[in-house]
Backbone of each chain as nested JSON, in Angstrom:
{
  "chains": [
    {"id": "A", "residues": [
      {"number": 1, "name": "MET", "atoms": {"N": [99.164, 98.519, 96.251], "CA": [99.929, 97.279, 96.271], "C": [100.112, 96.773, 97.705]}},
      {"number": 2, "name": "PHE", "atoms": {"N": [100.49, 97.706, 98.669], "CA": [100.72, 97.275, 100.039], "C": [99.3, 96.897, 100.658]}},
      {"number": 3, "name": "ALA", "atoms": {"N": [98.265, 97.559, 100.298], "CA": [96.955, 97.242, 100.847], "C": [96.606, 95.866, 100.406]}},
      {"number": 4, "name": "ARG", "atoms": {"N": [96.893, 95.564, 99.112], "CA": [96.559, 94.224, 98.589], "C": [97.368, 93.233, 99.412]}},
      {"number": 5, "name": "GLN", "atoms": {"N": [98.676, 93.474, 99.57], "CA": [99.549, 92.532, 100.352], "C": [99.011, 92.321, 101.769]}},
      {"number": 6, "name": "GLN", "atoms": {"N": [98.592, 93.43, 102.379], "CA": [98.127, 93.288, 103.741], "C": [96.815, 92.517, 103.873]}},
      {"number": 7, "name": "ALA", "atoms": {"N": [95.85, 92.835, 102.9], "CA": [94.607, 92.133, 102.889], "C": [94.773, 90.708, 102.681]}},
      {"number": 8, "name": "ALA", "atoms": {"N": [95.661, 90.324, 101.687], "CA": [95.925, 88.903, 101.431], "C": [96.468, 88.2, 102.666]}},
      {"number": 9, "name": "ALA", "atoms": {"N": [97.379, 88.902, 103.391], "CA": [97.944, 88.284, 104.587], "C": [96.855, 88.14, 105.692]}},
      {"number": 10, "name": "LEU", "atoms": {"N": [96.011, 89.131, 105.782], "CA": [94.921, 89.018, 106.82], "C": [93.963, 87.898, 106.435]}},
      {"number": 11, "name": "MET", "atoms": {"N": [93.67, 87.711, 105.147], "CA": [92.837, 86.559, 104.787], "C": [93.484, 85.228, 105.126]}},
      {"number": 12, "name": "GLY", "atoms": {"N": [94.807, 85.252, 105.272], "CA": [95.529, 84.026, 105.618], "C": [95.288, 83.608, 107.071]}},
      {"number": 13, "name": "ILE", "atoms": {"N": [94.947, 84.585, 107.92], "CA": [94.671, 84.237, 109.352], "C": [93.209, 84.244, 109.675]}},
      {"number": 14, "name": "LYS", "atoms": {"N": [92.385, 84.597, 108.679], "CA": [90.935, 84.791, 109.011], "C": [90.243, 83.538, 109.534]}},
      {"number": 15, "name": "GLY", "atoms": {"N": [90.72, 82.361, 109.03], "CA": [90.099, 81.068, 109.536], "C": [90.347, 80.914, 111.055]}},
      {"number": 16, "name": "LYS", "atoms": {"N": [91.581, 81.263, 111.469], "CA": [91.876, 81.19, 112.92], "C": [91.039, 82.262, 113.66]}},
      {"number": 17, "name": "LEU", "atoms": {"N": [90.911, 83.415, 113.099], "CA": [90.138, 84.439, 113.783], "C": [88.628, 84.025, 113.932]}},
      {"number": 18, "name": "ASP", "atoms": {"N": [88.159, 83.442, 112.871], "CA": [86.813, 82.949, 112.782], "C": [86.555, 81.927, 113.913]}},
      {"number": 19, "name": "LYS", "atoms": {"N": [87.521, 80.962, 114.007], "CA": [87.425, 79.907, 114.991], "C": [87.38, 80.479, 116.442]}},
      {"number": 20, "name": "ALA", "atoms": {"N": [88.136, 81.578, 116.613], "CA": [88.139, 82.178, 117.927], "C": [87.071, 83.22, 118.145]}},
      {"number": 21, "name": "GLY", "atoms": {"N": [86.238, 83.38, 117.122], "CA": [85.104, 84.322, 117.296], "C": [85.506, 85.773, 117.218]}},
      {"number": 22, "name": "ILE", "atoms": {"N": [86.612, 86.001, 116.573], "CA": [87.08, 87.375, 116.448], "C": [86.815, 87.89, 115.057]}},
      {"number": 23, "name": "LEU", "atoms": {"N": [86.2, 89.134, 115.002], "CA": [85.808, 89.666, 113.746], "C": [87.033, 90.459, 113.147]}},
      {"number": 24, "name": "LEU", "atoms": {"N": [87.204, 90.273, 111.841], "CA": [88.239, 91.05, 111.084], "C": [87.599, 92.262, 110.462]}},
      {"number": 25, "name": "VAL", "atoms": {"N": [88.085, 93.483, 110.747], "CA": [87.559, 94.659, 110.246], "C": [88.611, 95.46, 109.61]}},
      {"number": 26, "name": "ALA", "atoms": {"N": [88.369, 95.964, 108.369], "CA": [89.333, 96.841, 107.679], "C": [88.715, 98.17, 107.451]}},
      {"number": 27, "name": "ILE", "atoms": {"N": [89.59, 99.174, 107.541], "CA": [89.193, 100.543, 107.255], "C": [90.132, 101.117, 106.107]}},
      {"number": 28, "name": "GLY", "atoms": {"N": [89.569, 101.581, 105.056], "CA": [90.403, 102.202, 103.972], "C": [90.145, 103.671, 103.858]}},
      {"number": 29, "name": "SER", "atoms": {"N": [90.984, 104.347, 103.108], "CA": [90.852, 105.779, 102.952], "C": [90.182, 106.212, 101.642]}},
      {"number": 30, "name": "GLY", "atoms": {"N": [89.797, 105.137, 100.855], "CA": [89.21, 105.486, 99.542], "C": [87.7, 105.556, 99.606]}},
      {"number": 31, "name": "SER", "atoms": {"N": [87.046, 105.47, 98.469], "CA": [85.654, 105.567, 98.303], "C": [84.905, 104.253, 98.624]}},
      {"number": 32, "name": "PRO", "atoms": {"N": [83.618, 104.304, 98.974], "CA": [82.892, 103.07, 99.156], "C": [82.952, 102.139, 97.959]}},
      {"number": 33, "name": "GLU", "atoms": {"N": [82.826, 102.774, 96.727], "CA": [82.962, 101.998, 95.503], "C": [84.334, 101.346, 95.374]}},
      {"number": 34, "name": "GLY", "atoms": {"N": [85.321, 102.025, 95.752], "CA": [86.681, 101.458, 95.731], "C": [86.863, 100.338, 96.754]}},
      {"number": 35, "name": "ALA", "atoms": {"N": [86.176, 100.48, 97.883], "CA": [86.207, 99.444, 98.865], "C": [85.565, 98.123, 98.365]}},
      {"number": 36, "name": "LYS", "atoms": {"N": [84.414, 98.321, 97.698], "CA": [83.683, 97.176, 97.173], "C": [84.572, 96.482, 96.106]}},
      {"number": 37, "name": "HIS", "atoms": {"N": [85.17, 97.283, 95.169], "CA": [86.021, 96.742, 94.145], "C": [87.163, 95.953, 94.749]}},
      {"number": 38, "name": "PHE", "atoms": {"N": [87.817, 96.529, 95.74], "CA": [88.965, 95.972, 96.466], "C": [88.588, 94.647, 97.084]}},
      {"number": 39, "name": "MET", "atoms": {"N": [87.415, 94.611, 97.736], "CA": [86.912, 93.373, 98.412], "C": [86.719, 92.3, 97.382]}},
      {"number": 40, "name": "ASP", "atoms": {"N": [86.125, 92.667, 96.342], "CA": [85.793, 91.641, 95.245], "C": [87.086, 91.104, 94.668]}},
      {"number": 41, "name": "LYS", "atoms": {"N": [88.014, 92.044, 94.355], "CA": [89.263, 91.567, 93.696], "C": [90.086, 90.766, 94.603]}},
      {"number": 42, "name": "LEU", "atoms": {"N": [90.158, 91.128, 95.882], "CA": [91.068, 90.449, 96.818], "C": [90.339, 89.296, 97.556]}},
      {"number": 43, "name": "HIS", "atoms": {"N": [89.045, 89.117, 97.334], "CA": [88.257, 88.084, 98.051], "C": [88.312, 88.364, 99.529]}},
      {"number": 44, "name": "PHE", "atoms": {"N": [88.29, 89.603, 99.912], "CA": [88.373, 90.02, 101.305], "C": [87.026, 89.859, 101.946]}},
      {"number": 45, "name": "THR", "atoms": {"N": [86.874, 89.007, 102.937], "CA": [85.595, 88.683, 103.527], "C": [85.389, 89.242, 104.917]}},
      {"number": 46, "name": "GLY", "atoms": {"N": [86.316, 90.11, 105.379], "CA": [86.078, 90.796, 106.652], "C": [85.066, 91.905, 106.463]}},
      {"number": 47, "name": "GLU", "atoms": {"N": [84.791, 92.643, 107.522], "CA": [83.918, 93.825, 107.38], "C": [84.813, 94.97, 106.79]}},
      {"number": 48, "name": "MET", "atoms": {"N": [84.182, 95.774, 105.938], "CA": [85.01, 96.854, 105.337], "C": [84.356, 98.229, 105.529]}},
      {"number": 49, "name": "TYR", "atoms": {"N": [85.131, 99.194, 105.887], "CA": [84.612, 100.538, 106.1], "C": [85.545, 101.528, 105.444]}},
      {"number": 50, "name": "VAL", "atoms": {"N": [85.019, 102.772, 105.17], "CA": [85.978, 103.766, 104.628], "C": [85.907, 104.978, 105.546]}},
      {"number": 51, "name": "ASN", "atoms": {"N": [87.024, 105.738, 105.494], "CA": [87.195, 106.92, 106.34], "C": [87.945, 107.915, 105.517]}},
      {"number": 52, "name": "GLN", "atoms": {"N": [87.248, 108.595, 104.625], "CA": [87.858, 109.418, 103.6], "C": [88.489, 110.748, 104.253]}},
      {"number": 53, "name": "ASP", "atoms": {"N": [87.945, 111.162, 105.374], "CA": [88.518, 112.337, 105.994], "C": [89.714, 111.988, 106.942]}},
      {"number": 54, "name": "LEU", "atoms": {"N": [90.044, 110.757, 106.977], "CA": [91.24, 110.274, 107.708], "C": [91.168, 110.48, 109.218]}},
      {"number": 55, "name": "SER", "atoms": {"N": [89.95, 110.806, 109.772], "CA": [89.837, 111.167, 111.162], "C": [90.2, 109.982, 112.037]}},
      {"number": 56, "name": "ALA", "atoms": {"N": [89.796, 108.748, 111.596], "CA": [90.068, 107.581, 112.417], "C": [91.578, 107.249, 112.369]}},
      {"number": 57, "name": "TYR", "atoms": {"N": [92.23, 107.424, 111.195], "CA": [93.671, 107.249, 111.089], "C": [94.375, 108.22, 112.092]}},
      {"number": 58, "name": "LYS", "atoms": {"N": [93.932, 109.467, 112.06], "CA": [94.588, 110.477, 112.921], "C": [94.315, 110.148, 114.48]}},
      {"number": 59, "name": "ALA", "atoms": {"N": [93.131, 109.673, 114.736], "CA": [92.818, 109.365, 116.121], "C": [93.729, 108.261, 116.677]}},
      {"number": 60, "name": "PHE", "atoms": {"N": [94.037, 107.326, 115.801], "CA": [94.928, 106.182, 116.229], "C": [96.397, 106.51, 116.008]}},
      {"number": 61, "name": "LYS", "atoms": {"N": [96.676, 107.804, 115.644], "CA": [98.015, 108.283, 115.511], "C": [98.871, 107.528, 114.482]}},
      {"number": 62, "name": "LEU", "atoms": {"N": [98.244, 107.217, 113.372], "CA": [98.952, 106.579, 112.265], "C": [99.758, 107.516, 111.459]}},
      {"number": 63, "name": "GLU", "atoms": {"N": [100.888, 106.974, 110.958], "CA": [101.795, 107.872, 110.18], "C": [101.249, 108.315, 108.839]}},
      {"number": 64, "name": "ARG", "atoms": {"N": [101.669, 109.497, 108.421], "CA": [101.293, 109.948, 107.072], "C": [102.467, 110.858, 106.629]}},
      {"number": 65, "name": "GLY", "atoms": {"N": [102.825, 110.751, 105.376], "CA": [103.794, 111.606, 104.865], "C": [104.539, 111.069, 103.597]}},
      {"number": 66, "name": "PHE", "atoms": {"N": [105.377, 111.945, 103.056], "CA": [106.111, 111.643, 101.742], "C": [107.17, 110.531, 102.074]}},
      {"number": 67, "name": "LEU", "atoms": {"N": [108.013, 110.808, 103.039], "CA": [109.126, 109.906, 103.37], "C": [108.578, 108.464, 103.736]}},
      {"number": 68, "name": "GLN", "atoms": {"N": [107.472, 108.516, 104.507], "CA": [106.838, 107.192, 104.891], "C": [106.389, 106.431, 103.78]}},
      {"number": 69, "name": "THR", "atoms": {"N": [106.055, 107.16, 102.644], "CA": [105.494, 106.519, 101.494], "C": [106.575, 106.181, 100.434]}},
      {"number": 70, "name": "LEU", "atoms": {"N": [107.506, 107.076, 100.23], "CA": [108.498, 106.858, 99.097], "C": [109.919, 106.877, 99.603]}},
      {"number": 71, "name": "GLY", "atoms": {"N": [110.163, 106.798, 100.908], "CA": [111.512, 106.726, 101.421], "C": [112.15, 105.37, 101.128]}},
      {"number": 72, "name": "PRO", "atoms": {"N": [113.49, 105.24, 101.372], "CA": [114.24, 104.01, 101.098], "C": [113.584, 102.727, 101.622]}},
      {"number": 73, "name": "SER", "atoms": {"N": [113.146, 102.877, 102.844], "CA": [112.578, 101.619, 103.512], "C": [111.315, 101.106, 102.744]}},
      {"number": 74, "name": "ALA", "atoms": {"N": [110.499, 102.159, 102.385], "CA": [109.258, 101.826, 101.634], "C": [109.558, 101.205, 100.286]}},
      {"number": 75, "name": "LEU", "atoms": {"N": [110.587, 101.822, 99.649], "CA": [110.941, 101.325, 98.306], "C": [111.408, 99.881, 98.345]}},
      {"number": 76, "name": "ILE", "atoms": {"N": [112.253, 99.587, 99.31], "CA": [112.736, 98.233, 99.482], "C": [111.563, 97.268, 99.717]}},
      {"number": 77, "name": "ARG", "atoms": {"N": [110.615, 97.637, 100.58], "CA": [109.44, 96.777, 100.763], "C": [108.572, 96.652, 99.478]}},
      {"number": 78, "name": "GLY", "atoms": {"N": [108.618, 97.751, 98.723], "CA": [107.876, 97.696, 97.442], "C": [108.417, 96.67, 96.493]}},
      {"number": 79, "name": "VAL", "atoms": {"N": [109.787, 96.677, 96.401], "CA": [110.46, 95.682, 95.525], "C": [110.154, 94.281, 96.037]}},
      {"number": 80, "name": "GLN", "atoms": {"N": [110.22, 94.076, 97.338], "CA": [109.9, 92.742, 97.951], "C": [108.476, 92.269, 97.663]}},
      {"number": 81, "name": "ALA", "atoms": {"N": [107.523, 93.283, 97.749], "CA": [106.141, 92.916, 97.448], "C": [105.98, 92.553, 95.99]}},
      {"number": 82, "name": "MET", "atoms": {"N": [106.658, 93.31, 95.142], "CA": [106.519, 92.931, 93.689], "C": [107.083, 91.585, 93.351]}},
      {"number": 83, "name": "ARG", "atoms": {"N": [108.233, 91.269, 94.056], "CA": [108.822, 89.941, 93.927], "C": [107.849, 88.8, 94.295]}},
      {"number": 84, "name": "LYS", "atoms": {"N": [106.964, 89.157, 95.234], "CA": [105.982, 88.189, 95.687], "C": [104.721, 88.186, 94.774]}},
      {"number": 85, "name": "GLY", "atoms": {"N": [104.744, 89.021, 93.742], "CA": [103.623, 89.018, 92.798], "C": [102.628, 90.064, 92.944]}},
      {"number": 86, "name": "PHE", "atoms": {"N": [102.768, 90.996, 93.925], "CA": [101.809, 92.06, 94.091], "C": [102.085, 93.205, 93.213]}},
      {"number": 87, "name": "ARG", "atoms": {"N": [101.077, 93.814, 92.659], "CA": [101.231, 94.871, 91.721], "C": [100.337, 96.045, 92.094]}},
      {"number": 88, "name": "GLN", "atoms": {"N": [100.773, 97.253, 91.667], "CA": [99.99, 98.466, 91.972], "C": [98.962, 98.665, 90.945]}},
      {"number": 89, "name": "GLY", "atoms": {"N": [97.679, 98.723, 91.356], "CA": [96.606, 99.051, 90.408], "C": [96.228, 100.506, 90.464]}},
      {"number": 90, "name": "LEU", "atoms": {"N": [95.176, 100.878, 89.983], "CA": [94.608, 102.275, 90.056], "C": [94.375, 102.58, 91.546]}},
      {"number": 91, "name": "THR", "atoms": {"N": [94.806, 103.697, 92.025], "CA": [94.621, 103.913, 93.402], "C": [93.413, 104.687, 93.77]}},
      {"number": 92, "name": "ASP", "atoms": {"N": [92.888, 104.542, 94.911], "CA": [91.665, 105.16, 95.423], "C": [91.9, 105.386, 96.885]}},
      {"number": 93, "name": "GLY", "atoms": {"N": [92.144, 106.665, 97.278], "CA": [92.425, 106.911, 98.664], "C": [93.563, 107.842, 98.832]}},
      {"number": 94, "name": "ASP", "atoms": {"N": [94.006, 108.036, 100.07], "CA": [95.099, 109.008, 100.332], "C": [96.466, 108.349, 100.08]}},
      {"number": 95, "name": "THR", "atoms": {"N": [97.241, 108.931, 99.195], "CA": [98.543, 108.302, 98.821], "C": [99.497, 108.23, 99.942]}},
      {"number": 96, "name": "TRP", "atoms": {"N": [99.502, 109.271, 100.895], "CA": [100.511, 109.385, 101.917], "C": [100.194, 108.722, 103.242]}},
      {"number": 97, "name": "GLN", "atoms": {"N": [98.965, 108.298, 103.343], "CA": [98.551, 107.72, 104.616], "C": [99.009, 106.312, 104.833]}},
      {"number": 98, "name": "GLN", "atoms": {"N": [99.596, 106.041, 105.969], "CA": [100.003, 104.646, 106.267], "C": [99.01, 103.949, 107.148]}},
      {"number": 99, "name": "GLY", "atoms": {"N": [99.12, 102.652, 107.291], "CA": [98.199, 101.822, 108.02], "C": [98.638, 101.335, 109.327]}},
      {"number": 100, "name": "GLY", "atoms": {"N": [97.949, 100.375, 109.802], "CA": [98.35, 99.772, 111.129], "C": [97.302, 98.681, 111.495]}},
      {"number": 101, "name": "ILE", "atoms": {"N": [97.614, 97.962, 112.578], "CA": [96.714, 96.934, 113.013], "C": [96.584, 97.049, 114.574]}},
      {"number": 102, "name": "PHE", "atoms": {"N": [95.335, 96.882, 114.98], "CA": [95.008, 96.951, 116.39], "C": [94.123, 95.77, 116.763]}},
      {"number": 103, "name": "VAL", "atoms": {"N": [94.29, 95.201, 117.953], "CA": [93.367, 94.251, 118.472], "C": [92.691, 94.946, 119.671]}},
      {"number": 104, "name": "ILE", "atoms": {"N": [91.421, 95.066, 119.524], "CA": [90.689, 95.966, 120.452], "C": [89.372, 95.38, 120.853]}},
      {"number": 105, "name": "GLY", "atoms": {"N": [88.938, 95.619, 122.116], "CA": [87.653, 95.238, 122.629], "C": [87.717, 93.92, 123.296]}},
      {"number": 106, "name": "PRO", "atoms": {"N": [86.571, 93.48, 123.907], "CA": [85.402, 94.287, 124.022], "C": [85.552, 95.457, 124.97]}},
      {"number": 107, "name": "GLY", "atoms": {"N": [84.793, 96.536, 124.68], "CA": [84.881, 97.747, 125.47], "C": [86.257, 98.37, 125.409]}},
      {"number": 108, "name": "ASN", "atoms": {"N": [86.786, 98.72, 126.562], "CA": [87.973, 99.546, 126.569], "C": [89.305, 98.772, 126.65]}},
      {"number": 109, "name": "LYS", "atoms": {"N": [89.327, 97.625, 126.018], "CA": [90.594, 96.857, 126.003], "C": [91.32, 97.018, 124.722]}},
      {"number": 110, "name": "LEU", "atoms": {"N": [92.499, 97.665, 124.806], "CA": [93.37, 97.808, 123.686], "C": [94.537, 96.903, 123.868]}},
      {"number": 111, "name": "ILE", "atoms": {"N": [94.461, 95.794, 123.074], "CA": [95.343, 94.62, 123.399], "C": [96.572, 94.59, 122.649]}},
      {"number": 112, "name": "PHE", "atoms": {"N": [96.515, 95.052, 121.373], "CA": [97.68, 95.047, 120.483], "C": [97.622, 96.264, 119.606]}},
      {"number": 113, "name": "GLN", "atoms": {"N": [98.806, 96.866, 119.358], "CA": [98.858, 97.968, 118.452], "C": [100.071, 97.987, 117.663]}},
      {"number": 114, "name": "HIS", "atoms": {"N": [99.946, 98.189, 116.34], "CA": [101.104, 98.351, 115.446], "C": [100.777, 99.384, 114.453]}},
      {"number": 115, "name": "ARG", "atoms": {"N": [101.659, 100.433, 114.434], "CA": [101.513, 101.507, 113.457], "C": [102.598, 101.366, 112.405]}},
      {"number": 116, "name": "ASN", "atoms": {"N": [102.261, 101.226, 111.166], "CA": [103.317, 101.068, 110.102], "C": [104.18, 102.314, 110.074]}},
      {"number": 117, "name": "LYS", "atoms": {"N": [105.448, 102.197, 110.236], "CA": [106.389, 103.36, 110.186], "C": [106.472, 103.871, 108.78]}},
      {"number": 118, "name": "PHE", "atoms": {"N": [106.421, 102.985, 107.804], "CA": [106.515, 103.292, 106.384], "C": [105.672, 102.321, 105.606]}},
      {"number": 119, "name": "ALA", "atoms": {"N": [105.457, 102.637, 104.321], "CA": [104.688, 101.736, 103.548], "C": [105.249, 100.338, 103.404]}},
      {"number": 120, "name": "GLY", "atoms": {"N": [104.54, 99.327, 103.75], "CA": [104.916, 98.024, 103.718], "C": [105.475, 97.45, 105.038]}},
      {"number": 121, "name": "ASP", "atoms": {"N": [105.513, 98.348, 106.087], "CA": [105.934, 97.975, 107.377], "C": [104.821, 97.302, 108.15]}},
      {"number": 122, "name": "HIS", "atoms": {"N": [104.374, 96.111, 107.699], "CA": [103.182, 95.527, 108.224], "C": [103.439, 94.829, 109.587]}},
      {"number": 123, "name": "ALA", "atoms": {"N": [102.411, 94.666, 110.318], "CA": [102.518, 93.935, 111.67], "C": [102.835, 92.505, 111.433]}},
      {"number": 124, "name": "ASP", "atoms": {"N": [103.497, 91.9, 112.403], "CA": [103.713, 90.528, 112.499], "C": [102.42, 89.806, 112.836]}},
      {"number": 125, "name": "LEU", "atoms": {"N": [101.845, 89.129, 111.879], "CA": [100.486, 88.514, 112.177], "C": [100.531, 87.386, 113.163]}},
      {"number": 126, "name": "ASP", "atoms": {"N": [101.682, 86.743, 113.323], "CA": [101.816, 85.786, 114.48], "C": [101.615, 86.486, 115.797]}},
      {"number": 127, "name": "ALA", "atoms": {"N": [102.17, 87.749, 115.912], "CA": [102.017, 88.473, 117.096], "C": [100.539, 88.925, 117.291]}},
      {"number": 128, "name": "VAL", "atoms": {"N": [99.894, 89.228, 116.144], "CA": [98.481, 89.602, 116.255], "C": [97.648, 88.388, 116.721]}},
      {"number": 129, "name": "LEU", "atoms": {"N": [97.98, 87.232, 116.147], "CA": [97.186, 86.006, 116.622], "C": [97.467, 85.672, 118.072]}},
      {"number": 130, "name": "LYS", "atoms": {"N": [98.704, 85.877, 118.482], "CA": [99.054, 85.636, 119.907], "C": [98.224, 86.51, 120.762]}},
      {"number": 131, "name": "ALA", "atoms": {"N": [98.103, 87.84, 120.394], "CA": [97.369, 88.77, 121.186], "C": [95.9, 88.431, 121.257]}},
      {"number": 132, "name": "VAL", "atoms": {"N": [95.4, 87.931, 120.068], "CA": [93.983, 87.613, 119.967], "C": [93.663, 86.355, 120.776]}},
      {"number": 133, "name": "LEU", "atoms": {"N": [94.487, 85.366, 120.562], "CA": [94.227, 84.043, 121.212], "C": [94.717, 83.916, 122.559]}},
      {"number": 134, "name": "GLY", "atoms": {"N": [95.736, 84.812, 122.906], "CA": [96.461, 84.954, 124.168], "C": [96.068, 84.117, 125.264]}}
    ]},
    {"id": "B", "residues": [
      {"number": 1, "name": "MET", "atoms": {"N": [100.086, 103.828, 123.288], "CA": [98.798, 104.541, 123.528], "C": [97.871, 103.671, 124.352]}},
      {"number": 2, "name": "THR", "atoms": {"N": [97.272, 104.253, 125.421], "CA": [96.319, 103.444, 126.208], "C": [94.942, 103.78, 125.751]}},
      {"number": 3, "name": "TYR", "atoms": {"N": [93.999, 102.895, 126.189], "CA": [92.616, 103.14, 125.752], "C": [92.088, 104.452, 126.301]}},
      {"number": 4, "name": "ASP", "atoms": {"N": [92.521, 104.864, 127.52], "CA": [92.069, 106.195, 128.068], "C": [92.561, 107.345, 127.195]}},
      {"number": 5, "name": "GLU", "atoms": {"N": [93.724, 107.179, 126.576], "CA": [94.185, 108.221, 125.676], "C": [93.434, 108.188, 124.324]}},
      {"number": 6, "name": "LEU", "atoms": {"N": [93.042, 106.991, 123.951], "CA": [92.346, 106.896, 122.628], "C": [90.867, 107.343, 122.701]}},
      {"number": 7, "name": "ARG", "atoms": {"N": [90.241, 107.063, 123.833], "CA": [88.824, 107.287, 123.937], "C": [88.343, 108.684, 123.525]}},
      {"number": 8, "name": "PRO", "atoms": {"N": [88.96, 109.728, 124.118], "CA": [88.494, 111.09, 123.692], "C": [88.791, 111.391, 122.218]}},
      {"number": 9, "name": "ARG", "atoms": {"N": [89.774, 110.765, 121.658], "CA": [90.174, 111.062, 120.237], "C": [89.132, 110.444, 119.325]}},
      {"number": 10, "name": "ILE", "atoms": {"N": [88.421, 109.35, 119.697], "CA": [87.572, 108.637, 118.793], "C": [86.08, 108.95, 119.044]}},
      {"number": 11, "name": "LYS", "atoms": {"N": [85.871, 109.713, 120.14], "CA": [84.442, 109.899, 120.593], "C": [83.492, 110.23, 119.538]}},
      {"number": 12, "name": "SER", "atoms": {"N": [83.839, 111.249, 118.663], "CA": [82.829, 111.717, 117.685], "C": [83.052, 111.202, 116.262]}},
      {"number": 13, "name": "ILE", "atoms": {"N": [83.954, 110.196, 116.151], "CA": [84.292, 109.712, 114.802], "C": [83.316, 108.659, 114.282]}},
      {"number": 14, "name": "THR", "atoms": {"N": [82.818, 108.89, 113.089], "CA": [82.018, 107.828, 112.357], "C": [82.796, 107.392, 111.168]}},
      {"number": 15, "name": "ILE", "atoms": {"N": [82.473, 106.16, 110.796], "CA": [83.049, 105.604, 109.528], "C": [81.905, 105.017, 108.704]}},
      {"number": 16, "name": "GLN", "atoms": {"N": [82.178, 104.866, 107.462], "CA": [81.08, 104.444, 106.522], "C": [81.366, 103.008, 105.955]}},
      {"number": 17, "name": "PRO", "atoms": {"N": [80.379, 102.151, 106.167], "CA": [80.505, 100.826, 105.469], "C": [80.557, 101.014, 103.992]}},
      {"number": 18, "name": "PHE", "atoms": {"N": [81.097, 100.004, 103.266], "CA": [81.093, 100.175, 101.836], "C": [79.702, 100.233, 101.25]}},
      {"number": 19, "name": "GLN", "atoms": {"N": [78.73, 99.845, 102.039], "CA": [77.356, 100.112, 101.675], "C": [76.535, 100.294, 102.938]}},
      {"number": 20, "name": "GLY", "atoms": {"N": [75.699, 101.257, 102.96], "CA": [74.912, 101.409, 104.2], "C": [75.267, 102.808, 104.889]}},
      {"number": 21, "name": "LYS", "atoms": {"N": [74.684, 102.93, 106.08], "CA": [74.798, 104.201, 106.847], "C": [76.056, 104.204, 107.721]}},
      {"number": 22, "name": "GLU", "atoms": {"N": [76.547, 105.409, 107.999], "CA": [77.695, 105.539, 108.876], "C": [77.425, 104.948, 110.239]}},
      {"number": 23, "name": "VAL", "atoms": {"N": [78.496, 104.527, 110.848], "CA": [78.403, 103.982, 112.222], "C": [79.473, 104.63, 113.064]}},
      {"number": 24, "name": "LYS", "atoms": {"N": [79.29, 104.647, 114.397], "CA": [80.24, 105.199, 115.268], "C": [81.449, 104.247, 115.318]}},
      {"number": 25, "name": "LEU", "atoms": {"N": [82.628, 104.793, 115.194], "CA": [83.774, 103.935, 115.179], "C": [83.912, 103.007, 116.453]}},
      {"number": 26, "name": "GLU", "atoms": {"N": [83.664, 103.578, 117.539], "CA": [83.739, 102.848, 118.814], "C": [82.768, 101.651, 118.887]}},
      {"number": 27, "name": "SER", "atoms": {"N": [81.673, 101.765, 118.181], "CA": [80.638, 100.768, 118.226], "C": [81.158, 99.372, 117.594]}},
      {"number": 28, "name": "LEU", "atoms": {"N": [82.187, 99.508, 116.841], "CA": [82.671, 98.229, 116.23], "C": [83.174, 97.22, 117.313]}},
      {"number": 29, "name": "TRP", "atoms": {"N": [83.682, 97.708, 118.403], "CA": [84.237, 96.824, 119.408], "C": [83.572, 96.907, 120.798]}},
      {"number": 30, "name": "ASN", "atoms": {"N": [82.467, 97.605, 120.836], "CA": [81.803, 97.787, 122.156], "C": [81.577, 96.443, 122.899]}},
      {"number": 31, "name": "ASP", "atoms": {"N": [81.121, 95.483, 122.15], "CA": [80.702, 94.222, 122.761], "C": [81.407, 92.999, 122.16]}},
      {"number": 32, "name": "ARG", "atoms": {"N": [82.552, 93.25, 121.524], "CA": [83.245, 92.081, 120.935], "C": [84.723, 92.515, 120.732]}},
      {"number": 33, "name": "ARG", "atoms": {"N": [85.571, 91.52, 120.517], "CA": [86.918, 91.76, 120.221], "C": [87.136, 91.698, 118.691]}},
      {"number": 34, "name": "ILE", "atoms": {"N": [87.848, 92.671, 118.208], "CA": [88.096, 92.686, 116.748], "C": [89.599, 92.834, 116.428]}},
      {"number": 35, "name": "VAL", "atoms": {"N": [89.978, 92.454, 115.248], "CA": [91.242, 92.848, 114.692], "C": [90.888, 93.949, 113.68]}},
      {"number": 36, "name": "LEU", "atoms": {"N": [91.46, 95.151, 113.974], "CA": [91.19, 96.294, 113.218], "C": [92.348, 96.643, 112.371]}},
      {"number": 37, "name": "ALA", "atoms": {"N": [92.157, 96.585, 111.051], "CA": [93.308, 96.886, 110.1], "C": [92.999, 98.163, 109.332]}},
      {"number": 38, "name": "PHE", "atoms": {"N": [93.935, 99.098, 109.582], "CA": [93.843, 100.324, 108.721], "C": [94.691, 100.032, 107.433]}},
      {"number": 39, "name": "LEU", "atoms": {"N": [94.074, 100.167, 106.345], "CA": [94.774, 99.929, 105.071], "C": [95.338, 101.231, 104.435]}},
      {"number": 40, "name": "ARG", "atoms": {"N": [96.346, 101.109, 103.644], "CA": [96.741, 102.241, 102.803], "C": [95.655, 102.331, 101.683]}},
      {"number": 41, "name": "HIS", "atoms": {"N": [95.907, 103.24, 100.733], "CA": [94.907, 103.443, 99.72], "C": [94.621, 102.108, 99.017]}},
      {"number": 42, "name": "PHE", "atoms": {"N": [93.361, 102.016, 98.466], "CA": [93.017, 100.853, 97.664], "C": [93.777, 100.921, 96.394]}},
      {"number": 43, "name": "GLY", "atoms": {"N": [94.127, 99.719, 95.833], "CA": [94.808, 99.726, 94.567], "C": [96.086, 98.909, 94.615]}}
    ]}
  ]
}
């Protein structure tokens, strides 16, 4: 559900990213087949990769755990997401792994970083755009 | 986290496109700026 919400939000800024020549890339923890299904269902048109051993998530020091997934803050965000019409479908990937957003490149430039502290703790995309277009 | 801290952590990591061969993670932004979104599980 939160991945759907995040993907939908990212598609909302993709036009601005395209105009600025910035590529939108997503990494998921599920299977390649799950990624394809997710892209089709969400009309996600960025590049999509999978990282089932979570090595990239670990390298970027992203959160993972029970409380981050099912703690009070996550549950509140879950209710808010459901009120906006997002629903949980069949899951594919690591249940406990949290996400994040980074603006990075070219080369060794790490311009923006946001690590979700809990499920649904998504980055402010206005801040992402500001970092990108800066 | 600075890029200098990140670099050794990502050096050997590859990721898989939803179709096609694995690519080095760092190659995604070698010559371009990207917005990189790590998603929770699909679904």
